[in-house]
C-alpha positions in Angstrom: -19.2 -16.8 6.8 -16.8 -13.9 6.7 -13.2 -15.0 6.5 -12.0 -11.9 8.2 -11.8 -8.1 7.9 -9.3 -6.1 5.9 -8.8 -2.5 4.8 -7.4 -1.4 1.4 -5.9 2.1 1.4 -6.1 3.2 -2.2 -8.9 0.8 -3.0 -10.1 2.6 -6.1 -6.8 2.6 -8.1 -5.9 -0.1 -10.6 -4.0 -2.3 -8.0 -6.3 -1.4 -5.1 -9.5 -2.3 -7.0 -7.9 -5.6 -8.0 -7.1 -6.3 -4.3 -10.6 -5.4 -3.2 -12.0 -7.8 -5.8 -9.8 -10.7 -4.8 -10.3 -10.2 -1.1 -14.0 -10.0 -1.5 -13.9 -13.3 -3.6 -12.0 -14.8 -0.6 -15.0 -13.8 1.6 -13.3 -11.0 3.5 -15.2 -7.9 4.7 -13.4 -5.1 2.9 -13.1 -1.4 3.7 -11.8 0.9 1.0 -10.1 4.3 1.7 -9.6 6.5 -1.4 -10.6 9.7 -3.1 -13.6 8.0 -4.7 -15.9 5.1 -3.9 -15.3 1.5 -4.8 -18.8 0.0 -5.0 -17.4 -3.5 -4.5 -16.2 -2.7 -1.0 -18.4 -3.2 2.1 -17.5 0.3 3.4 -16.0 3.3 1.8 -14.1 6.2 3.5 -13.3 9.2 1.4 -10.0 11.0 1.7 -10.7 14.7 1.9 -7.9 16.4 0.1 -9.0 19.9 1.3 -8.2 18.9 4.9 -4.8 19.1 6.6 -2.8 15.9 7.0 -3.7 15.8 10.7 -7.3 16.3 10.0 -7.3 13.7 7.3 -5.9 11.2 9.7 -8.5 12.1 12.4 -11.4 11.8 9.9 -10.3 8.5 8.5 -9.6 7.0 12.0 -13.0 8.1 13.2 -14.9 6.7 10.1 -13.1 3.3 10.3 -13.7 3.1 14.0 -17.4 3.6 13.4 -17.5 1.1 10.6 -15.7 -1.6 12.6 -17.9 -1.1 15.7 -15.3 -2.7 18.0 -14.3 -5.4 15.5 -10.6 -5.7 14.5 -8.8 -6.0 11.1 -6.8 -9.0 10.0 -4.9 -6.9 7.5 -4.3 -3.3 6.2 -3.0 -3.1 2.7 -1.8 0.4 1.6 -1.4 0.5 -2.2 -2.0 4.3 -2.6 0.7 6.2 -4.5 1.7 7.7 -7.7 4.7 8.6 -9.8 6.4 11.9 -10.9 9.7 12.4 -12.6 12.0 15.4 -12.2 15.4 16.4 -11.0 16.7 19.3 -9.0 16.5 21.8 -12.0 12.7 21.8 -12.4 9.7 21.7 -9.9 11.6 19.7 -7.3 9.5 21.1 -4.4 6.2 20.6 -6.3 7.0 17.0 -7.3 8.4 16.1 -3.9 5.3 17.5 -2.1 3.0 15.5 -4.5 4.9 12.3 -3.9 5.0 12.8 -0.2 1.3 13.3 -0.1 0.5 10.3 -2.2 3.0 7.8 -0.8 4.1 8.9 2.7 0.9 10.4 4.1 -1.1 7.4 3.1 1.4 5.1 4.7 1.5 7.1 7.9 -2.3 7.1 8.2 -2.3 3.3 7.4 0.2 2.9 10.3 -2.1 4.9 12.6 -5.0 2.7 11.6 -3.0 -0.4 12.4 -2.1 0.9 15.8 -5.8 1.2 16.7 -7.6 -1.4 14.7 -5.3 -4.2 13.7 -5.6 -7.6 15.4 -2.7 -9.1 17.3 -0.9 -11.1 14.7 -2.4 -9.1 11.9 -0.5 -7.7 8.8 0.2 -4.2 7.7 1.5 -3.8 4.1 3.0 -0.6 2.7 4.2 0.1 -0.8 7.8 1.2 -1.5 9.8 0.8 -4.8 12.8 -1.2 -5.9 14.1 2.0 -7.6 14.4 3.7 -4.2 16.9 1.2 -2.9 19.4 3.3 -5.0 19.8 6.9 -6.1 16.9 8.3 -8.3 18.4 11.4 -9.9 15.7 11.5 -12.6 12.8 11.2 -10.1 14.1 12.6 -6.9 10.8 13.4 -5.2 9.6 9.9 -6.0 12.7 8.2 -4.7 12.7 10.3 -1.4 9.1 9.4 -0.7 9.5 5.7 -1.3 12.7 5.6 0.7 10.7 7.1 3.6 8.2 4.3 3.3 11.0 1.8 3.5 12.2 3.5 6.7 8.7 3.6 8.1 8.3 -0.2 7.4 11.5 -1.1 9.3 10.6 1.3 12.2 7.1 -0.1 12.6 8.5 -3.6 12.8 10.8 -2.7 15.7 10.1 -2.9 19.4 7.9 -0.2 20.9 6.6 0.9 17.5 3.0 1.1 18.8 1.6 -1.7 16.7 -0.2 -4.7 18.1 1.7 -7.7 19.5 3.1 -10.1 16.9 1.9 -8.0 14.0 3.8 -8.3 10.7 4.8 -5.2 8.8 5.9 -5.6 5.2 6.6 -3.3 2.2 6.3 -4.5 -1.4 8.9 -3.0 -3.7 7.6 -3.3 -7.3 9.5 -2.4 -10.4 6.7 -1.9 -13.0 3.1 -2.9 -12.5 1.1 -4.2 -15.4 -1.7 -1.6 -15.3 -3.8 -0.2 -18.2 -2.1 3.3 -17.7 1.4 1.8 -17.9 0.5 -0.1 -21.1 -0.9 3.1 -22.5 2.2 5.2 -21.8 4.8 2.4 -22.5 3.2 0.4 -25.4 6.5 -0.9 -26.7 7.8 -2.2 -23.3 8.6 -5.8 -22.5 5.4 -6.7 -20.6 6.9 -10.0 -19.5 8.9 -8.1 -17.0 5.9 -6.3 -15.5 4.3 -7.6 -12.4 0.6 -8.7 -12.8 -1.9 -7.1 -10.5 -3.5 -10.5 -9.9 -0.2 -11.8 -8.4 -0.1 -9.0 -5.8 -3.8 -9.4 -5.0 -3.4 -13.2 -4.5 -0.4 -12.5 -2.3 -2.4 -10.2 -0.1 -5.1 -12.8 0.3 -2.5 -15.2 1.6 -1.0 -12.7 3.9 -4.4 -11.7 5.3 -4.9 -15.3 6.2 -1.5 -15.5 7.9 0.1 -17.7 5.2 3.6 -17.4 3.8 4.4 -14.0 5.3 8.0 -12.9 5.1 9.6 -11.7 8.4 8.3 -8.4 9.8 10.2 -5.4 8.6 11.0 -7.1 5.2 11.3 -5.0 2.1 10.0 -7.5 -0.5 11.1 -6.8 -4.1 8.7 -8.0 -6.8 10.9 -9.3 -9.6 9.2 -10.4 -12.8 11.0 -12.3 -15.6 9.4 -14.1 -18.4 6.0 -13.4 -16.8 7.0 -15.2 -13.6 7.2 -13.1 -10.4 9.5 -13.9 -7.5 9.7 -12.3 -4.0 13.3 -11.2 -3.3 14.2 -9.7 0.0 16.1 -6.4 -0.2 
């Protein structure tokens, strides 16, 4: 028996792949949207980077609609994103455009998918960043993009946002995720303060089932100390 249906936007990245794996283990039907295929997912939809933003949205909406065949989703989890440093003195436009494409465009398309395919009472999760609650002078493009995701989250949780009745919209605000790439680039860091991918994947399984969801519109900081992670409302 299928527990329900979910979509992971960014299902081929380190966090996304972990989420797909955990959701599959919990008997969810899983669609993955990413640049490349996740063979563990039931359905894969490729993001075509050569298309305009509007065309990307139209292509993905069409493909997911065909895959669902009038079924609805219990949850949409958008964990696509990336990081780039830089201040105003070097490549600000370049880094800002990259961060916008990776974090904001993916979140906007996830919101469009939610408006069309999410069940009433379903959950839409977006990915912000704790750093973007404050100024980010050393990574301006990143901070701007993540702050936009925070704003989108709050707006989608409001009245007349276009999302289904009683849906819950949440953003997770991580600090540092415990990924292989982060360990490679920061080998001397204190890993006990990094949030395990398994913690987030387990959290999404609960939210997909309707369990222990924070209030809609919440910006949920993931604060890890001594290898224990807490959810802290921003």
